[in-house]
VOGU-3710 file (C-alpha; in Angstrom, 3 decimals, decimal comma):
1> xxxxxxxxxx> -18,861/8,436/-8,404  -15,618/7,440/-6,650  -15,116/7,409/-2,833  -12,101/7,893/-0,967  -10,931/8,491/2,537  -8,602/11,316/2,642  -6,226/12,173/5,819  -6,169/15,825/7,391  -3,059/17,336/9,032  -4,489/16,828/12,229
11> xxxxxxxxxx> -4,437/13,061/11,804  -8,259/12,580/10,898  -10,280/11,197/8,101  -12,573/12,913/5,547  -14,870/10,428/3,402  -14,946/12,254/-0,042  -17,119/11,389/-3,098  -16,313/12,719/-6,645  -18,800/12,951/-9,287  -17,581/13,373/-13,025
21> xxxxxxxxxx> -13,930/12,486/-12,006  -13,424/11,650/-15,872  -14,011/15,446/-16,508  -10,935/16,592/-14,439  -9,087/17,729/-17,479  -12,001/20,237/-18,319  -10,981/22,266/-15,296  -10,727/22,063/-11,359  -13,783/20,820/-9,649  -16,655/22,217/-7,294
31> xxxxxxxxxx> -16,493/21,176/-3,553  -19,942/21,192/-1,814  -20,081/21,752/1,852  -23,229/19,943/3,123  -25,379/21,168/5,973  -26,053/19,845/9,417  -28,388/16,847/9,929  -27,584/15,437/6,391  -24,758/13,476/4,953  -22,884/13,543/1,580
41> xxxxxxxxxx> -25,268/10,840/0,165  -28,047/13,431/0,209  -26,251/15,544/-2,350  -25,835/12,617/-4,942  -28,418/13,995/-7,301  -27,196/17,509/-6,824  -23,743/16,503/-7,752  -24,808/14,762/-10,724  -26,796/17,271/-12,122  -24,413/20,155/-11,458
51> xxxxxxxxxx> -21,283/18,003/-12,743  -23,375/17,359/-16,006  -24,439/20,969/-16,440  -21,120/22,420/-15,748  -18,942/19,666/-17,604  -16,581/19,521/-14,467  -16,057/17,170/-11,337  -18,234/17,955/-8,453  -16,741/16,899/-5,165  -18,859/16,095/-1,704
61> xxxxxxxxxx> -17,698/14,976/1,610  -18,942/14,074/4,658  -18,061/16,667/7,581  -16,825/15,088/10,850  -19,209/13,000/12,601  -20,777/11,668/9,602  -20,255/8,405/7,522  -16,429/7,107/7,969  -15,074/10,544/8,610  -13,488/11,504/11,910
71> xxxxxxxxxx> -15,758/12,095/14,748  -16,801/15,619/15,681  -14,537/17,016/18,499  -16,574/17,783/21,620  -14,751/21,338/21,414  -16,061/21,735/17,766  -15,496/25,320/16,327  -16,020/26,380/12,691  -12,285/26,147/12,336  -12,512/22,439/12,399
81> xxxxxxxxxx> -14,621/22,430/9,038  -12,678/25,306/7,722  -9,449/23,176/8,000  -11,029/20,153/6,518  -12,383/22,199/3,456  -8,941/23,292/2,977  -7,784/19,910/2,972  -10,538/18,607/0,373  -9,710/21,642/-1,887  -5,948/20,786/-2,094
91> xxxxxxxxxx> -6,667/17,167/-2,337  -8,716/17,836/-5,432  -7,219/20,702/-7,033  -10,466/22,720/-6,513  -11,090/26,330/-6,021  -14,907/26,752/-6,648  -16,981/26,179/-3,544  -20,814/25,663/-2,927  -22,137/25,546/0,477  -25,679/24,897/1,440
101> xxxxxxxxxx> -27,152/26,072/5,140  -24,544/25,280/7,891  -22,240/24,497/4,926  -22,855/27,859/3,543  -21,823/29,419/6,848  -18,451/27,459/6,625  -17,848/28,329/3,248  -18,473/32,047/3,701  -16,051/32,186/6,916  -13,456/29,946/4,819
111> xxxxxxxxxx> -13,512/31,973/1,592  -12,359/34,935/3,680  -8,766/33,242/3,969  -8,818/30,212/1,695  -7,917/30,524/-1,968  -11,608/30,371/-3,313  -11,995/31,878/-6,692  -15,786/31,429/-7,082  -18,095/31,190/-4,031  -21,944/30,192/-4,420
121> xxxxxxxxxx> -24,148/29,713/-1,252  -27,623/28,574/-0,707  -29,574/29,805/2,370  -26,150/30,023/4,298  -26,907/29,738/8,173  -24,503/32,515/8,862  -24,987/34,787/12,060  -24,388/38,333/11,085  -25,013/40,988/13,680  -27,019/38,398/15,852
131> xxxxxxxxxx> -29,181/37,129/13,161  -29,145/33,687/14,348  -30,396/33,058/17,665  -31,205/29,531/19,383  -33,007/30,242/22,721  -34,524/26,777/22,210  -31,253/24,882/22,967  -32,105/25,162/26,791  -35,399/23,005/26,055  -33,471/20,551/23,527
141> xxxxxxxxxx> -30,961/19,832/26,305  -33,568/19,341/28,953  -35,061/16,882/26,360  -31,820/15,130/25,902  -31,169/14,860/29,360  -34,370/13,216/30,141  -33,732/10,808/27,176  -36,676/11,905/25,096  -35,100/12,104/21,609  -38,116/12,573/19,981
151> xxxxxxxxxx> -38,937/15,741/21,719  -35,475/16,872/21,664  -35,601/16,589/17,746  -38,843/18,197/17,630  -37,508/21,245/19,504  -34,794/21,499/16,606  -37,171/21,313/14,046  -39,432/24,028/15,478  -36,450/26,146/16,400  -34,908/26,036/13,031
161> xxxxxxxxxx> -38,192/26,183/11,322  -36,848/23,176/9,373  -40,213/22,060/7,870  -41,169/25,472/6,925  -43,558/28,014/8,675  -46,180/25,296/9,000  -44,357/23,021/11,177  -42,943/26,002/13,302  -46,421/26,639/14,279  -47,220/23,307/15,163
171> xxxxxxxxxx> -47,583/22,259/18,986  -44,172/20,665/20,141  -46,283/17,544/21,322  -47,659/17,071/17,738  -43,882/17,457/16,145  -42,811/14,766/18,770  -45,511/12,373/17,986  -44,788/12,768/14,288  -41,080/11,922/15,268  -42,033/8,989/17,159
181> xxxxxxxxxx> -43,686/7,653/13,838  -40,999/8,092/11,632  -38,295/7,079/14,205  -37,733/3,749/12,124  -37,487/5,356/8,769  -34,068/6,122/7,194  -34,376/9,771/7,522  -35,754/9,561/11,235  -32,743/7,512/12,094  -30,273/9,892/10,546
191> xxxxxxxxxx> -31,676/12,826/12,048  -31,376/11,202/15,458  -27,834/10,259/14,661  -26,762/13,647/13,854  -28,695/15,824/16,324  -25,789/15,964/18,687  -23,456/17,182/16,071  -26,396/19,644/14,587  -26,777/21,310/17,694  -22,935/21,540/18,406
201> xxxxxxxxxx> -22,680/23,309/15,061  -25,564/25,888/15,680  -23,592/26,884/18,851  -20,531/27,486/16,763  -22,329/29,714/14,324  -23,581/31,688/17,030  -20,069/31,881/18,706  -18,710/32,939/15,205  -21,179/35,921/14,712  -19,711/38,998/13,455
211> xxxxxxxxxx> -20,557/42,253/11,521  -20,983/42,072/7,773  -17,959/44,432/7,023  -15,263/41,473/7,240  -17,218/39,653/4,616  -15,634/42,131/2,421  -12,847/39,668/2,198  -14,953/37,133/0,138  -13,923/36,524/-3,346  -15,270/39,351/-5,831
221> xxxxxxxxxx> -17,231/36,628/-7,439  -19,887/35,468/-4,903  -23,337/34,211/-5,560  -25,981/34,385/-2,733  -29,107/32,334/-3,387  -32,114/32,019/-0,861  -35,250/30,114/-1,341  -38,448/32,047/-1,557  -39,988/29,842/0,951  -37,165/29,494/3,303
231> xxxxxxxxxx> -37,144/31,167/7,002  -36,667/34,702/6,800  -33,763/34,609/9,125  -31,429/33,405/6,239  -32,431/36,224/3,975  -31,611/38,831/6,797  -27,924/37,697/6,849  -27,488/37,490/3,259  -28,858/40,872/2,565  -26,396/42,544/4,906
241> xxxxxxxxxx> -23,387/40,346/3,184  -24,538/41,495/-0,185  -24,701/44,858/0,786  -20,916/44,996/1,809  -19,811/43,157/-1,084  -19,819/45,159/-4,184  -19,345/42,173/-6,438  -21,749/39,716/-5,306  -25,075/38,536/-6,880  -28,052/37,800/-5,050
251> xxxxxxxxxx> -31,015/35,964/-6,324  -34,329/34,280/-5,011  -35,138/30,493/-5,943  -38,778/30,908/-6,664  -41,365/28,197/-5,304  -38,652/26,520/-3,186  -37,767/26,407/0,650  -34,518/25,444/2,537  -34,302/22,088/0,890  -34,210/23,636/-2,680
261> xxxxxxxxxx> -30,369/22,721/-3,195  -31,001/19,239/-2,066  -34,128/19,138/-4,699  -31,551/20,161/-7,236  -34,292/21,960/-9,387  -33,077/22,797/-13,047  -33,496/26,397/-12,548  -30,802/26,280/-9,561  -28,318/23,766/-11,448  -28,299/26,114/-14,457
271> xxxxxxxx> -27,871/29,369/-12,297  -25,102/27,563/-10,551  -23,584/26,066/-13,900  -23,647/29,502/-15,370  -21,700/31,106/-12,420  -19,092/28,557/-11,916  -18,549/28,523/-15,560  -17,556/32,155/-15,450
//
């Protein structure tokens, strides 16, 4: 894997990781757009397996507010990530894109205007006809104002059903206690560091809500994958997009939830490799 910092037209910096760079002669790479609350490092296994399965480079990058990439602006909108994705695609000469969760929402909106040839998404957190709501943000902001980061994180986890249906039903007090116990772990620290950027991104998703029809501008070859155990709201938006996009493929990854992409199961890697191979 190689690492480099690339410049954006607005003077920012994007930290880019490339797996299988030696395979560049085999064709353009696949750009991976990661979700909220994670970094490019969380996709190392995924990138390695997809690159090996496809025989082409896979490029992951830290979106703003992560790693050595520029901070996320206070007036952040999805356009920031769309422009950064454009920069990465041009820098790597890539035309294929994979997005997971929030990264899937960025990819779906971006592919309406960027020169994406093949697009694949897993549990994209895109809002279609009001499919994404976040009434919990008020409670989150109260917890942040009180300096209770453990509770604030618990509010996010329950609101997004991040840990599956079980955690979404847990009392907030229990989730808060669990966060206190994991505060010193690598994952716990990372989640706290990315809370504010994550909530800002949720607000941006809701602000970009639209009907399904504009997604008819997506590439003809679009693959939509939803985890069998993922929260239902992902499937609601995906179903509406699939209905208006005649060339799209819609599949369910059996046995996996929202973190299925990070776990990089062979079944998913095989499906993506076949898809991006055309």
